[in-house]
Each structure stands twice: as structure tokens, then as C-alpha cells.
LODRENPA-135707 format. One record per residue: residue in three letters; x, y, z of N, C-alpha, C in turn. Coordinates in pm, whole numbers, plus 50000, padded with zeros to 5 digits. Example, Ala and Ser with C-alpha at 12.3 -4.5 7.8 and 13.67 -1.06 7.14 Angstrom:
# LODRENPA-135707
ALA513194943150780512304955050780513204967050780 SER512854977550708513674989450714512905000350787 
END
This chain:
# LODRENPA-135707
MET502224740949989502044726749970501424721050096 PRO500384712650087499734706950204500664697550278 LEU500624698350410501354689050494500384678250540 ALA500924667550598500084656350642498994660850739 SER499264670950818498294675550917497184683850855 GLY497274686650725496274695050660496644709750662 LEU497744713150730498204726950732498994729650605 PHE499244742050578500004745650461501414749450501 HIS502364745050422503754748950442503914763150389 LEU504514771650467504674785550428506024787450362 CYS505994791150234507204794150159507444809150169 VAL508494813250233508764827450250510004830950169 THR509864841250086511024846650017511394859550088 ASP512624863250079513104875150147514004882750051 THR513444892649984514194900149884513894915049901 THR514424923049812514064937249808513354940549678 GLU513024930349600512304932249475510964925249482 LEU509994930849414508684924449405508774912749308 SER508144901649342508134890149252507324893549127 GLU507544886049022506784888148898505294885548923 ASP504974875349005503574872549037502934884149112 LEU503664889949206503134901349281502954913449190 LYS503914916149104503784927249010502544925548923 LYS502374913548869501224910848783499924912648861 TYR499894907448983498684908549064498344923349093 LEU499344931249129499104945449157498654952849032 ASP499214949448919498874956248794497474952648744 GLU497034940348771495794935448712494604934948807 SER494804938348933493694937449028493494950849099 ASN492394951649169492094963249252492144959149399 VAL493214952349436493344947649573493514959649668 PHE492874958549782493074968349887494264963649970 ALA495134972850007496304969550086496164975950224 THR496874970450321496904976150455498294981750478 VAL498334994450522499595001350549499755002850699 ALA500964999850747501295001950888502365012750898 THR502065022750980503025033251015503125033351167 THR504025041551219504245041951363503795055351420 ASN502865054651516502415066651587503535072151675 PRO503425084851716504465090751801504735082951930 ASN503705076151984503885068452107504405054452081 GLY504735051151955505275038151920504235027851879 GLN502955030751900501895021451862501755021151709 PRO501395009651654501175009151509499885016151471 HIS499865021751351498675027851293498435020851160 LEU497235015151143496915007751021495865015150940 THR496045014850809495115021350717494945012550593 VAL493745011550542493485004550417493605014750304 ILE494305010750198494605020050089494365013849952 TRP494275022849852494415019349711495885021549678 LEU496425013949585497815016149549498075012249405 GLU499235016549357499725012449225501215009949236 ARG501715002949137503124999249132503855007949031 ASP505085011649065505995018648975507335011548985 GLY507585002048896508774993548909508604984849033 ASP509594985349123509484978049249508954986949361 ASP508704999649332508135008749432506605007949428 LEU505995010949542504535011749551504155026049583 LEU503055030749523502595044449539501175044549594 PHE500915053849685499555056649729499465071149767 SER498245075649790497995089749819497475091349961 THR497885102150025497325105850155497415121050166 THR497065126150282497175140550306498145142850422 THR498655154950428499615158350532498985159050670 ASP497645160250675496995161350806496375148250854 ARG496415137750774495965124650821497065118350905 GLN496665109250994497635103351085498765096351010 GLN498455088850905499525082050832500475092050768 GLY499945103250717500805113550660501715119950765 LYS501165122850881501965128450991503035118451036 ASN502615105751049503565095451093504725094050995 LEU504425093850865505475091950765506385104150753 ALA505855116050777506695128050774507705127550890 ARG507315121451000508165120551119509085108351114 ASP508555097051062509285084351061508925077050932 PRO509815076550834509465071150702509395055950693 ARG509585048850804509475034150799508015030250779 ILE507805020150693506445016450657506405001550620 THR505244995450642504984981850596503654981750523 ILE503634974950408502404973150332502124958250324 MET500894954450357500464940550350499474939050235 ILE499774929850145498884926250035498364912350068 ASN497044910950079496434898150113495224896150023 PRO495404889349911494294887549816493094880649881 PRO491924886849877490754880749940490354867449877 GLU490664865749750490294853349682491274841949711 ASN492384845049778493394834949810494014838449945 PRO493294836150055493724841150186495004835150241 TYR495514824250183496764818550231497974824050156 THR497724833650071498784840149995498884854650042 TYR500094859650056500254873650098501634878550056 ALA501794891550063503104897750046503204908750151 GLU504324908750221504624919350317505794927250261 ILE505574940250240506604948850185506994958850293 ARG508204957850341508734967550438509654976950362 GLY509644989550401510514998750332510495012650390 THR510895021950305510995035950341510085044050250 ALA509365053450310508445061950234509065075450206 THR508825080150086509195093650045507905100850010 LEU507725113050062506505120750037506785131649935 THR505915132749835506035142949731504715150349722 PRO504715163649725503455171049711502725167349583 ASP501395166949592500535163749478499375173749475 PRO499675186649454498635196949462497525195249358 ASP497825188949245496825186949141496005174149163 LYS496315166749269495605154449305495655144249191 THR496785143649126496965134549013496805120049054 LEU497495115949162497435101849201496075097849255 PRO495425105549344494105100849389493095099849274 ASN493205108649175492325107649059492595094948979 LYS493875091948958494245079948883493795067348957 LEU494025066849089493635055149167492115053749175 SER491415064949189489955064349195489375059149063 GLU489945063548952489505058348822489705043248815 LYS490865038648865491175024248863490225016448953 TYR489995021249074489235013649173487725015649165 THR487275027649120485835030449121485275034148985 GLY486145037648890485675042148760485235056748760 GLN485515063948870485105077948883486305086748919 LYS486175099748890487165109248941487045109449093 TYR488145112549159488165111949305487115121149368 LEU486975133249317485995142649372484565137549355 ASP484265130749245482935124949225482695113349321 PHE483725105149342483605093649432483515098249578 ASN484295108649611484375113349749484215128549753 PRO482985133749743482775148249741483345155349864 ALA483415148549978483965154750099485455157650086 SER486105152349981487545154549964487895169149937 VAL486905177549909487185191849893487755197550022 ASN487485191050134487975195550264489285189050305 ASP489865180650217491125173950248492245184150265 GLY493215180250347494435188150358495285186150234 PRO496475192050233497355190650116497675176050086 ARG497545172249960497785158649915499265156149892 VAL499685143849924501045139349896500985125449835 ILE501975122849749502185109349696503185102549788 VAL502835090749834503745082849917504375072349826 ARG505685073049813506445063149734507165054149833 VAL506835041249829507445031549919508495023749841 THR509735024949886510835017549828511145005849920 PRO510974993549868511144981849954512574979850002 SER512684975650130513944970950183513854956050213 LYS512614951050222512384936750244511014933150188 VAL510964922250113509694916950063509634902350105 ALA508574898750176508424885050223507014880350191 GLY506824867350187505504861850167505454851150061 ARG504244848650015504004837849917503384843049789 LEU503604855549758503004861549638504074868949561 
END
């Protein structure tokens, strides 16, 4: 809601469940999300990802040899930021714990690539033949904040 100064009042909710608006937005859009993990030296590591929703959990794909995969194997704490480009004053911050599950058949990257690009992952990214072992990252929220 606009304030007299022209700034916007920030309505923050603090739950462990995704709002219905956020669920709908994730299901119906191809929004890119930013994931934050923690490097061994304590510095944050940020990565832009494709994702999908499974109930209140969020899923994305990575490899065991990428920095985010190494970070999550060592420290499962994670934050995902959803910031719709068409509505920059709206966002959702999802903090939680990541669980890694092997994905040798590359099921999730293929599904996400079809959603985001309309192509199989190997067709979209031919260099992926050199990827390390794939894992599905399941993020279970412990805190959801924001205006979405």
C-alpha cells in the first residue's frame, strides 16, 4: 500500500508454508529464482536456477561437482529468493533445509528444461554430457517471508 512519501509499505508474512499466491505463481510461470548456499569459508554463494514446486517443497537440479552441490552436501541450509521481474516490489524468501537425491536418469533437469525452454535438457545444453552426477535438491521451508 502506498505511503504518503510515495514509498510502499512492506507486508511481511512469516510462515513455513507457501502462500496460495506463491504456489500459483510458481506453477504458472517460468520465473528464475536465486539460490543462496554457504561456501566453506562462510561467504554466500548465489546461483540462478529453474525450479518447480512439490506441495510446499521446492525442487531444482544441480550436480555434485558444482559449488552449490558441494555446499549443500556439507551444509544443507539454503535460501531461495523469488522476485517476479514483472512486479519488482513483490518477492518471496524461502529459507529451509535441502535434501539431495541422486538423479542418474536426469529426470528433473529434463522436466525443467521442457518447462522453461520447450526442449530436452541435452538439446538445450549439449555441454551437459560433461556434467557430474545429477542430484535433485528438495528444499523444505522453515521460514517463508515476503509479499508473494
